[in-house]
Legacy VTK file of the C-alpha trace (Angstrom):
# vtk DataFile Version 3.0
C-alpha trace
ASCII
DATASET POLYDATA
POINTS 311 float
0.000 0.000 0.000
2.773 2.452 0.912
4.612 1.836 -2.360
1.390 2.296 -4.308
0.564 5.574 -2.595
4.048 6.860 -3.342
3.493 6.280 -7.055
0.432 8.494 -7.045
1.901 11.240 -4.919
5.128 11.712 -6.819
5.432 10.182 -10.239
8.818 10.546 -11.982
9.604 12.886 -14.845
9.344 10.886 -18.048
8.904 12.369 -21.497
7.667 15.785 -20.333
9.972 18.471 -21.656
11.265 21.099 -19.254
9.815 23.936 -21.317
6.337 22.411 -20.947
6.496 22.590 -17.171
5.383 26.106 -16.414
2.559 28.021 -14.757
-0.776 27.845 -16.551
-4.459 28.706 -16.124
-6.731 25.729 -15.515
-10.294 26.157 -16.746
-13.311 24.277 -15.405
-15.276 22.987 -18.419
-18.763 24.366 -18.866
-18.041 27.425 -16.727
-16.348 30.793 -17.058
-14.100 30.057 -14.060
-10.386 29.293 -14.237
-7.588 29.306 -11.690
-3.814 29.725 -11.845
-1.525 26.745 -11.263
2.059 27.654 -10.352
4.916 25.366 -11.409
6.905 24.139 -8.392
10.327 22.819 -9.464
11.915 19.633 -8.194
14.434 20.151 -5.435
15.793 19.442 -1.969
15.207 21.348 1.255
15.358 20.961 5.018
11.887 20.329 6.364
11.139 21.672 9.828
12.681 24.523 11.781
16.064 25.224 13.337
16.193 24.926 17.111
16.892 28.662 17.338
13.809 29.738 15.357
11.547 32.001 17.381
8.192 30.417 18.163
9.401 26.919 17.294
7.396 23.926 18.543
8.806 20.514 19.393
7.077 18.777 16.488
9.069 20.839 13.951
12.197 18.750 14.263
14.655 17.326 13.991
15.198 18.980 10.628
15.702 16.540 7.775
16.698 17.046 4.154
14.078 15.741 1.741
13.805 15.682 -2.030
10.615 16.382 -3.974
9.520 15.793 -7.553
8.026 18.738 -9.493
4.347 19.534 -9.266
1.852 22.306 -9.906
0.142 24.068 -7.011
-2.826 26.415 -6.951
-1.499 29.963 -6.813
-4.371 30.854 -4.477
-6.575 29.148 -1.947
-9.668 27.539 -3.471
-12.324 30.255 -3.595
-16.050 30.042 -3.005
-16.493 30.753 -6.700
-14.660 27.491 -7.463
-16.037 25.483 -4.529
-19.652 26.437 -5.220
-19.479 24.989 -8.731
-19.092 21.660 -6.962
-21.367 22.430 -4.006
-24.240 23.510 -6.284
-23.694 20.956 -9.057
-27.274 19.780 -9.621
-26.056 16.765 -11.603
-24.662 15.257 -8.394
-26.684 13.656 -5.607
-26.358 15.023 -2.089
-25.092 12.451 0.351
-24.266 12.257 4.037
-21.955 9.406 3.162
-18.950 9.705 0.871
-19.957 7.487 -2.030
-18.658 8.069 -5.528
-18.820 11.707 -6.620
-21.499 13.258 -4.436
-21.959 16.871 -3.439
-21.819 18.163 0.091
-24.988 18.308 2.147
-26.427 21.812 2.707
-24.929 23.984 5.405
-27.277 24.110 8.387
-25.989 27.537 9.481
-24.002 30.288 7.757
-20.502 28.864 8.090
-18.967 31.979 6.551
-20.031 33.749 9.770
-21.025 36.785 7.749
-17.569 37.257 6.245
-18.612 36.725 2.650
-19.146 34.021 0.061
-18.411 35.779 -3.196
-16.151 34.358 -5.872
-12.987 35.872 -4.434
-13.326 34.819 -0.805
-11.557 31.573 0.123
-13.811 28.581 0.768
-13.777 27.711 4.456
-15.224 25.428 7.136
-15.163 22.198 5.115
-13.746 18.945 6.464
-10.697 17.123 5.153
-12.935 14.654 3.331
-14.888 17.503 1.736
-11.647 19.011 0.407
-10.615 15.644 -1.055
-14.070 15.241 -2.589
-13.705 18.609 -4.301
-10.479 17.303 -5.863
-12.297 14.188 -7.056
-15.116 16.287 -8.519
-12.578 18.494 -10.283
-10.990 15.371 -11.774
-14.423 14.269 -13.024
-14.831 17.629 -14.785
-11.340 18.079 -16.209
-9.937 14.557 -16.545
-6.876 15.777 -14.613
-5.765 14.290 -11.293
-5.782 16.873 -8.499
-5.219 16.292 -4.783
-4.231 18.045 -1.586
-0.494 18.682 -1.087
1.605 16.546 1.194
2.972 18.324 4.226
6.449 18.315 2.674
5.173 19.717 -0.629
3.299 22.450 1.182
6.294 23.581 3.236
8.649 23.380 0.260
6.294 25.504 -1.839
5.780 27.973 0.995
9.519 28.461 1.437
10.029 28.995 -2.307
13.764 28.408 -2.032
14.244 30.044 1.362
15.224 28.369 4.626
14.123 31.162 6.940
11.092 31.363 9.219
9.140 33.155 6.488
9.602 33.034 2.702
10.905 36.615 2.804
13.317 36.199 5.747
13.182 36.169 9.540
11.713 39.632 10.133
8.144 39.025 11.258
7.315 42.703 10.823
7.162 42.186 7.049
4.477 39.516 7.365
1.646 42.035 7.062
2.664 42.498 3.420
2.150 38.777 2.692
-0.551 37.398 4.961
-3.618 38.181 7.055
-3.294 37.257 10.721
-4.622 38.416 14.076
-2.928 41.819 13.946
-4.086 42.926 10.476
-7.117 40.821 9.500
-9.845 42.730 11.317
-11.084 39.334 12.603
-12.122 38.126 9.151
-10.669 36.382 6.145
-10.118 38.374 2.957
-10.213 37.970 -0.815
-7.526 35.616 -2.083
-4.433 37.074 -3.718
-4.696 40.589 -2.290
-1.239 40.701 -0.720
2.247 39.860 -2.041
3.059 36.412 -3.372
6.165 34.419 -2.511
8.975 33.913 -5.028
7.106 31.055 -6.733
3.912 33.020 -7.318
1.886 31.585 -4.424
-0.463 33.867 -2.473
-1.718 33.554 1.105
0.484 30.598 1.948
0.752 32.197 5.364
-2.430 33.525 6.904
-5.939 34.167 5.598
-6.955 30.503 6.035
-4.997 27.558 7.385
-4.766 24.835 4.732
-5.362 21.094 4.730
-2.598 18.746 3.624
-3.175 15.127 2.622
-1.053 13.794 5.496
-1.985 12.159 8.754
-0.404 14.159 11.591
2.167 12.559 13.894
4.192 14.633 16.361
7.417 12.676 15.735
7.063 12.527 11.935
10.515 13.962 11.224
12.195 11.158 13.152
11.030 8.612 10.562
10.433 10.751 7.469
11.468 9.360 4.067
14.128 11.259 2.152
12.270 11.323 -1.190
8.695 12.543 -1.672
7.702 11.869 1.958
4.073 11.395 2.932
2.016 9.567 5.527
-0.614 6.892 5.009
-4.227 7.855 5.802
-5.487 6.648 9.159
-8.121 8.005 11.520
-10.283 11.060 10.848
-8.163 13.054 13.296
-5.570 14.383 13.346
-4.583 15.548 9.857
-1.792 18.079 9.290
-2.814 21.679 8.619
-0.342 24.375 7.583
-0.004 28.125 7.200
-1.953 29.668 10.070
-5.010 31.866 9.640
-6.540 35.287 10.079
-7.266 34.339 13.701
-3.706 33.388 14.669
-0.827 35.178 16.333
2.154 36.020 14.165
4.345 33.118 15.360
1.799 30.612 14.045
2.363 31.823 10.485
5.816 30.313 10.012
6.616 27.935 7.123
7.557 25.125 9.515
4.618 25.452 11.902
2.476 22.310 12.097
-1.149 22.224 13.212
-2.968 19.023 14.147
-6.678 18.981 13.302
-8.989 18.223 16.239
-12.589 17.082 16.817
-13.223 20.377 18.625
-13.236 21.995 15.180
-16.737 20.545 14.850
-17.909 20.536 18.465
-20.982 22.746 17.960
-22.405 20.663 15.117
-25.981 19.918 16.295
-26.401 16.917 14.001
-26.236 13.301 15.171
-24.000 11.918 13.831
-21.922 15.017 13.169
-21.460 16.125 9.579
-18.681 14.567 7.524
-18.656 17.688 5.343
-18.681 20.806 7.533
-16.809 22.163 10.561
-18.893 24.437 12.780
-15.752 25.653 14.543
-13.340 25.398 11.618
-14.039 28.778 10.055
-10.257 29.283 9.828
-9.623 26.231 7.589
-9.399 26.183 3.782
-7.242 24.452 1.176
-5.402 24.658 -2.115
-4.744 21.910 -4.628
-1.786 20.335 -6.391
-1.310 18.395 -9.607
1.582 15.921 -10.020
3.640 16.395 -13.156
2.677 13.007 -14.636
-0.951 11.859 -14.815
-1.688 8.477 -13.164
-4.003 5.945 -14.772
-7.759 6.050 -14.193
-7.586 2.947 -12.025
-4.794 4.373 -9.885
-6.659 7.627 -9.417
-9.837 5.893 -8.247
-7.865 3.790 -5.757
-6.133 6.896 -4.459
-9.335 8.818 -3.783
-10.886 5.772 -2.140
-8.062 5.706 0.394
-9.101 9.120 1.690
-12.860 8.995 1.280
-13.574 6.572 4.107
LINES 1 312
311 0 1 2 3 4 5 6 7 8 9 10 11 12 13 14 15 16 17 18 19 20 21 22 23 24 25 26 27 28 29 30 31 32 33 34 35 36 37 38 39 40 41 42 43 44 45 46 47 48 49 50 51 52 53 54 55 56 57 58 59 60 61 62 63 64 65 66 67 68 69 70 71 72 73 74 75 76 77 78 79 80 81 82 83 84 85 86 87 88 89 90 91 92 93 94 95 96 97 98 99 100 101 102 103 104 105 106 107 108 109 110 111 112 113 114 115 116 117 118 119 120 121 122 123 124 125 126 127 128 129 130 131 132 133 134 135 136 137 138 139 140 141 142 143 144 145 146 147 148 149 150 151 152 153 154 155 156 157 158 159 160 161 162 163 164 165 166 167 168 169 170 171 172 173 174 175 176 177 178 179 180 181 182 183 184 185 186 187 188 189 190 191 192 193 194 195 196 197 198 199 200 201 202 203 204 205 206 207 208 209 210 211 212 213 214 215 216 217 218 219 220 221 222 223 224 225 226 227 228 229 230 231 232 233 234 235 236 237 238 239 240 241 242 243 244 245 246 247 248 249 250 251 252 253 254 255 256 257 258 259 260 261 262 263 264 265 266 267 268 269 270 271 272 273 274 275 276 277 278 279 280 281 282 283 284 285 286 287 288 289 290 291 292 293 294 295 296 297 298 299 300 301 302 303 304 305 306 307 308 309 310
């Protein structure tokens, strides 16, 4: 199983020419909506934080050098404009279970908390499974395999060639130019892509919304991490690894290496029995962005991959 998952997460470069691997705009067929995919080059970096980094937590080490294959990553967090194409897709059945390509059940309260649901606001409050289901729906529309990033891919892309606490250096005072957090957000999330991008053209990697990764969270992950294209195998519903920090967080939470473990409390006020698999009543700070491996897996491999996470 582990070998199989590795093949889907990081397929090798084959006959793709270097000049073909570049940023592009991905359209969603049958709609006027498209989104930018930034090209993230292959490379090596030290995952985690140095022991001297201010705000460092114990689960950010020991630092290890890892190597990643190239991939594309969404330049911005998935917006409500993109998410709602899936959420309101009348051709899909609504389901409380995760069965095939189904759309999310209706929200029982306003989970935007009055902060806005237009096409430029980032989609928030959905569960890990809901984010994976969006990727599966997008595959059904485009024929292209999309997924959530691994924790290592996310941190590598966030750093964009840097090895400092932030993509722009160690001076936290500059963070307000790149991300929305407790000090500058006005207690709400904002339109995607309003602030500066990092060196690889990625916006809001730090702040605005925290972002799901595909990985199961373990506190001692870096003690056993693989050196090439590391990832963890799916396990229980909680905890999954979340990265980036949000508009609600203090500045030290918005470091590239910071790791957040998802928790059942993110859905504690859900009045439904059983609680929703789709929505998080207390996860208004959580969103996601997507990645696309350089080489497309087969249809059979893709279906097996999604099934691993939609349980």
